[in-house]
C-alpha positions in Angstrom: 9.3 -27.3 -18.9 7.2 -29.5 -21.2 3.6 -29.4 -22.2 0.1 -30.1 -21.0 0.4 -33.8 -21.5 1.4 -34.1 -17.8 -0.8 -32.8 -15.1 -1.5 -32.3 -11.4 -4.6 -33.0 -9.4 -5.2 -30.6 -6.4 -7.8 -30.8 -3.7 -8.3 -27.5 -1.9 -11.1 -27.1 0.6 -12.9 -30.1 -0.8 -12.7 -28.8 -4.4 -10.8 -30.8 -7.0 -8.7 -29.1 -9.7 -7.1 -30.8 -12.6 -4.2 -28.7 -13.9 -2.0 -29.2 -16.9 -0.7 -25.9 -18.3 -1.5 -23.7 -15.3 0.8 -23.7 -12.2 -0.7 -25.0 -9.0 -0.2 -21.6 -7.4 -3.2 -20.3 -9.5 -5.6 -21.5 -6.7 -3.8 -19.4 -4.2 -5.6 -16.0 -4.3 -2.4 -13.8 -3.8 0.1 -15.7 -6.0 1.3 -14.3 -9.3 1.8 -17.2 -11.8 4.1 -17.5 -14.8 4.1 -20.2 -17.4 7.8 -20.3 -18.1 9.9 -20.1 -21.3 10.6 -23.8 -21.3 7.0 -24.8 -21.7 5.0 -25.9 -24.8 1.7 -24.1 -24.7 -1.6 -25.4 -26.1 -3.6 -22.2 -26.3 -7.1 -23.9 -26.3 -6.0 -25.9 -23.2 -4.8 -22.8 -21.5 -8.2 -21.1 -21.8 -10.1 -24.3 -21.1 -8.3 -24.5 -17.7 -8.9 -20.8 -17.0 -12.6 -21.1 -17.7 -12.9 -24.2 -15.5 -11.2 -22.4 -12.6 -13.5 -19.4 -13.0 -16.5 -21.7 -12.9 -15.2 -23.1 -9.6 -14.8 -19.6 -8.2 -11.1 -18.9 -8.7 -10.4 -15.3 -9.7 -7.2 -15.4 -11.8 -7.4 -11.8 -13.2 -4.0 -10.2 -13.3 -2.4 -13.3 -11.8 -1.5 -15.5 -14.7 1.1 -14.8 -17.4 2.8 -16.7 -20.2 6.4 -16.2 -21.3 6.8 -14.9 -24.9 9.6 -17.4 -25.3 7.4 -20.4 -24.7 6.7 -22.6 -27.7 3.3 -23.3 -29.2 1.7 -26.6 -29.6 -0.2 -27.1 -32.9 -2.7 -29.6 -34.1 0.0 -30.5 -36.6 2.2 -31.7 -33.7 -0.5 -34.0 -32.4 -1.0 -35.5 -35.8 2.7 -36.1 -36.2 3.0 -37.6 -32.8 0.2 -40.1 -33.6 1.9 -41.1 -36.9 5.3 -41.6 -35.2 3.9 -43.6 -32.3 2.2 -45.9 -34.9 5.4 -46.3 -36.7 7.2 -47.3 -33.5 4.6 -49.9 -32.7 5.8 -52.1 -29.8 8.9 -50.0 -29.4 7.0 -46.8 -28.5 8.1 -45.0 -25.4 4.8 -44.3 -23.9 5.7 -41.3 -21.8 4.0 -37.9 -22.1 6.3 -36.1 -24.5 8.2 -35.9 -27.8 11.5 -34.2 -28.2 11.4 -33.9 -32.0 9.7 -30.4 -32.2 10.0 -27.9 -34.9 9.1 -24.9 -32.8 7.3 -21.6 -33.2 7.3 -19.3 -30.1 4.5 -17.2 -28.8 6.4 -14.0 -29.6 6.5 -15.1 -33.3 2.7 -15.7 -33.2 2.1 -11.9 -32.7 3.4 -11.1 -36.2 0.7 -12.6 -38.5 2.6 -12.6 -41.8 5.7 -14.1 -40.3 3.7 -16.7 -38.3 1.6 -17.8 -41.2 4.7 -18.3 -43.4 6.4 -20.3 -40.6 3.4 -22.6 -40.1 2.8 -23.2 -43.8 6.5 -24.0 -44.3 6.5 -26.4 -41.3 3.3 -28.1 -42.6 4.8 -28.5 -46.1 8.0 -30.1 -44.7 5.9 -32.6 -42.6 3.6 -33.3 -45.6 6.7 -34.2 -47.6 7.7 -36.7 -45.0 4.4 -38.3 -44.2 2.5 -37.7 -47.5 -1.2 -38.6 -47.5 -0.9 -40.2 -44.0 -0.9 -36.7 -42.6 -4.4 -35.4 -42.3 -3.9 -31.8 -41.5 -5.4 -28.4 -42.7 -2.9 -25.7 -42.2 -5.2 -22.9 -43.3 -7.8 -24.0 -40.6 -5.1 -23.8 -38.0 -4.0 -20.3 -39.2 -7.6 -19.2 -38.8 -7.7 -20.4 -35.2 -4.5 -18.5 -34.4 -5.9 -15.3 -35.9 -8.3 -15.5 -32.9 -5.7 -16.7 -30.4 -3.5 -13.8 -31.3 -6.1 -11.4 -29.8 -7.2 -13.4 -26.8 -3.8 -14.5 -25.6 -2.1 -11.1 -26.0 -3.1 -9.8 -22.5 -1.4 -12.7 -20.9 2.0 -12.6 -22.8 5.0 -11.1 -21.0 8.8 -11.2 -21.4 9.4 -14.1 -19.0 13.1 -13.2 -18.4 12.2 -9.6 -17.5 9.4 -10.9 -15.2 11.7 -13.2 -13.3 14.4 -10.6 -13.0 12.1 -7.9 -11.7 10.6 -10.3 -9.1 14.1 -11.0 -7.8 15.0 -7.3 -7.7 11.9 -6.6 -5.7 12.7 -9.4 -3.2 9.7 -11.5 -4.0 9.6 -15.1 -2.9 9.6 -17.4 -5.9 8.3 -21.0 -5.9 9.2 -23.1 -8.9 6.9 -26.0 -9.7 8.2 -29.1 -11.4 6.1 -31.7 -13.2 7.6 -35.0 -14.3 10.1 -36.7 -11.9 13.9 -37.1 -12.5 13.7 -40.6 -14.1 11.9 -39.0 -17.1 14.6 -36.4 -17.5 16.3 -35.6 -20.8 18.6 -32.7 -21.5 18.3 -31.7 -25.2 21.2 -29.7 -26.8 21.2 -28.8 -30.4 24.3 -27.6 -32.4 25.2 -26.8 -36.0 27.2 -29.5 -37.8 28.0 -28.5 -41.3 24.7 -27.5 -42.8 22.5 -29.5 -40.5 21.5 -29.3 -36.8 22.4 -32.2 -34.6 20.9 -33.0 -31.3 22.7 -34.5 -28.3 21.0 -35.7 -25.1 22.6 -35.4 -21.6 20.0 -37.2 -19.6 19.7 -38.6 -16.0 16.5 -40.5 -16.6 15.8 -44.0 -18.0 16.7 -43.0 -21.6 15.1 -43.6 -24.1 12.0 -44.0 -21.8 11.9 -40.4 -21.0 9.9 -37.2 -21.7 11.1 -34.2 -23.8 12.6 -31.8 -21.3 14.9 -31.3 -18.3 12.9 -32.5 -15.4 15.7 -32.2 -12.8 17.3 -29.2 -11.2 18.8 -28.0 -14.6 15.2 -27.5 -15.9 14.7 -24.7 -13.3 17.3 -22.6 -15.1 16.6 -23.6 -18.7 12.9 -23.2 -18.2 13.1 -19.9 -16.4 15.7 -17.6 -17.9 16.8 -14.8 -15.6 16.8 -16.8 -12.4 19.9 -16.2 -10.3 21.4 -19.5 -9.2 22.5 -18.2 -5.8 18.9 -17.3 -4.9 17.8 -21.0 -5.1 18.2 -21.7 -1.4 15.6 -24.5 -1.0 15.1 -27.6 -3.1 12.2 -29.7 -2.1 12.1 -33.3 -3.3 8.5 -34.5 -3.6 8.3 -38.3 -3.3 5.6 -40.8 -2.8 5.7 -43.4 0.0 5.8 -46.0 -2.8 7.0 -45.9 -6.4 5.0 -45.2 -9.6 5.7 -45.0 -13.3 3.7 -43.9 -16.4 4.4 -45.6 -19.7 7.0 -48.1 -20.7 10.5 -48.5 -19.2 12.3 -50.4 -16.5 10.7 -50.6 -13.1 12.6 -52.9 -10.7 10.2 -52.8 -7.8 7.0 -53.0 -9.8 4.2 -55.1 -8.1 2.2 -57.3 -10.4 0.1 -58.7 -7.5 -2.6 -57.6 -5.2 -0.3 -55.0 -3.6 0.1 -53.3 -7.0 -3.6 -53.2 -7.4 -4.1 -51.9 -3.9 -1.6 -49.0 -4.4 -3.4 -48.1 -7.7 -6.8 -48.1 -6.1 -6.0 -46.5 -2.8 -3.6 -44.0 -4.3 -6.0 -43.1 -7.2 -3.0 -43.8 -9.5 -4.5 -42.8 -12.8 -3.0 -40.2 -15.1 -4.5 -36.7 -14.8 -4.2 -36.3 -18.6 -4.5 -39.7 -20.0 -6.5 -41.6 -17.4 -4.0 -44.5 -17.8 -3.4 -46.7 -14.7 0.0 -45.9 -13.3 2.3 -48.8 -12.7 3.0 -49.1 -8.9 5.6 -50.8 -6.8 7.6 -50.7 -3.6 9.6 -47.7 -2.5 13.0 -47.7 -4.3 15.9 -46.1 -2.4 18.4 -46.8 -5.2 16.3 -44.6 -7.5 15.8 -41.9 -4.7 19.5 -41.8 -4.0 20.2 -41.2 -7.7 17.6 -38.4 -7.7 19.1 -36.8 -4.6 22.6 -36.9 -6.1 21.4 -35.0 -9.2 19.1 -32.5 -7.5 20.7 -32.2 -4.0 17.5 -31.8 -2.0 17.4 -29.8 1.1 14.0 -31.0 2.3 11.6 -33.9 1.4 7.9 -33.9 1.1 6.8 -37.5 1.5 3.3 -37.9 0.1 0.6 -40.6 0.2 1.8 -42.3 3.4 -1.9 -43.1 4.1 -2.1 -45.3 1.0 0.0 -47.9 3.0 -2.4 -48.0 5.9 -3.8 -51.5 5.3 -0.5 -53.3 4.6 0.8 -55.6 7.3 4.4 -55.3 6.1 6.3 -52.8 3.9 9.2 -53.6 1.5 11.8 -51.0 0.7 14.4 -51.6 -2.1 17.9 -50.9 -0.8 20.0 -52.3 -3.6 20.1 -54.0 -7.0 22.2 -57.0 -8.0 22.7 -57.5 -11.7 24.4 -60.5 -13.2 26.9 -59.7 -16.0 27.5 -61.8 -19.1 30.8 -63.2 -17.6 28.9 -64.5 -14.5 30.0 -61.7 -12.2 27.5 -59.6 -10.2 27.4 -55.8 -10.0 25.7 -54.3 -7.0 24.0 -50.9 -7.3 23.3 -49.0 -4.1 24.4 -45.4 -4.4 24.3 -45.2 -8.2 21.7 -46.0 -10.8 22.9 -47.9 -14.0 23.0 -45.9 -17.2 22.9 -49.2 -19.2 19.3 -50.3 -18.8 20.1 -53.8 -19.8 21.4 -54.2 -16.2 17.8 -53.9 -15.1 16.5 -56.7 -17.3 14.2 -58.9 -15.1 16.2 -62.1 -16.0 19.4 -60.5 -14.7 18.2 -58.5 -11.8 17.8 -59.2 -8.1 16.3 -56.5 -6.0 17.5 -56.5 -2.3 14.7 -55.4 0.1 14.4 -54.5 3.7 11.1 -55.2 5.3 9.4 -53.0 8.0 6.2 -53.6 9.9 3.1 -51.8 8.8 0.8 -49.8 11.1 -2.5 -51.1 9.9 -4.6 -48.2 11.1 -6.1 -45.0 9.5 -3.7 -42.1 9.7 -5.7 -39.7 7.5 -6.8 -37.8 10.6 -3.3 -37.2 12.0 -2.3 -33.6 12.3 1.0 -33.8 14.1 4.1 -36.0 13.9 3.5 -37.4 17.4 0.0 -38.6 16.3 1.4 -41.0 13.7 1.8 -44.7 14.8 5.3 -45.7 15.7 5.6 -47.9 12.7 4.7 -45.0 10.4 7.3 -42.8 12.0 9.8 -45.5 11.6 9.1 -45.7 7.9 9.6 -42.0 7.5 12.8 -42.0 9.5 14.1 -44.8 7.4 13.8 -42.7 4.3 15.2 -39.7 6.1 18.3 -41.5 7.4 19.0 -43.3 4.1 19.0 -40.1 2.1 20.4 -37.8 4.7 17.7 -35.3 4.0 15.0 -34.2 6.5 11.4 -35.2 5.7 9.7 -31.8 6.4 6.2 -32.6 5.2 4.2 -35.9 5.3 1.0 -36.3 3.2 -1.8 -38.3 4.9 -4.6 -37.6 2.4 -5.5 -35.8 -0.8 -6.6 -32.5 0.7 -4.4 -29.5 1.1 -4.6 -29.6 4.9 -3.9 -33.4 5.0 -0.3 -32.6 5.5 1.8 -32.9 8.6 4.6 -30.3 8.9 7.5 -31.3 11.2 8.9 -28.4 13.1 
């Protein structure tokens, strides 16, 4: 779910790939890839990424498809986003997403007369709202989509039918997520009188969230046709520390040299925006909340090597928030829905400190090769969540991954 304003960086056999729209499986020569119904597709970005992959020797012919139910991203949307962020000023959310979309789906693009009418009507309504502040040429965008209609057509499929056939044939399906749970928002629209209203059932730090279901629910809303009983493995991908993009509460954020070290050693810069990610200590309160929602069966603990030089490692195990009446509420197994509980003036974070290992682990290939202190750190996470850590990342490359048997 979501658009190309989030991204992944892959390093495979020494080659770096920056992906935004395309699934990570595209670099695997035998994987068939589907951009699901829940996504918002920028057509020029889609072809830009394909061309970059081809230049790096990746043959994607016959292996990448786009659901006809996916929505289109227009230049109009970008213009509106800019105006709305300007209007919000200091209150802007700063995540990579916007839930206020007036959508046109890929299937509708294939009918030129219908599509042109929809886009002109959409542009007119936005012009009525923003007036001369909106600098947008609808006819120029229509001309672009006259070309996209031809070039994108070979990639468009019925996403629901594709998923159903794959399951009937017994194919293994790997579903890739993008943003983590704390950016989750569940958007549900309904008709009230003559107007559509929107409710949000979210599990992230609302309103500092993105525009889609980033938790387990997004698997089913973004990929229609998937049978719930076939989802047997749920892998939680977590870093050995905590990061956040954009505004919003961050109880364990480090504003000192440790935060700078995590940014630099972890290359914590947004794939899309280039913004420095905010960095902090590992937060078990947040991870327990994430596990409660998504019910992980396995964990992939990444970037353990980033902690190599630290003499000691702090792990948040609880929050204590002071209430207006002077009482204190402790949060261990739940994450507060009321974000005022996380105000810095009211909040105390309870930490447990472990010894660091202070040696290079990037060459470790087996669990037994990790220093005892590194294994203790991994086991702490495993025991706290009650979920096995199956994979441990010790570097950026695809093979810099320890798999525990």
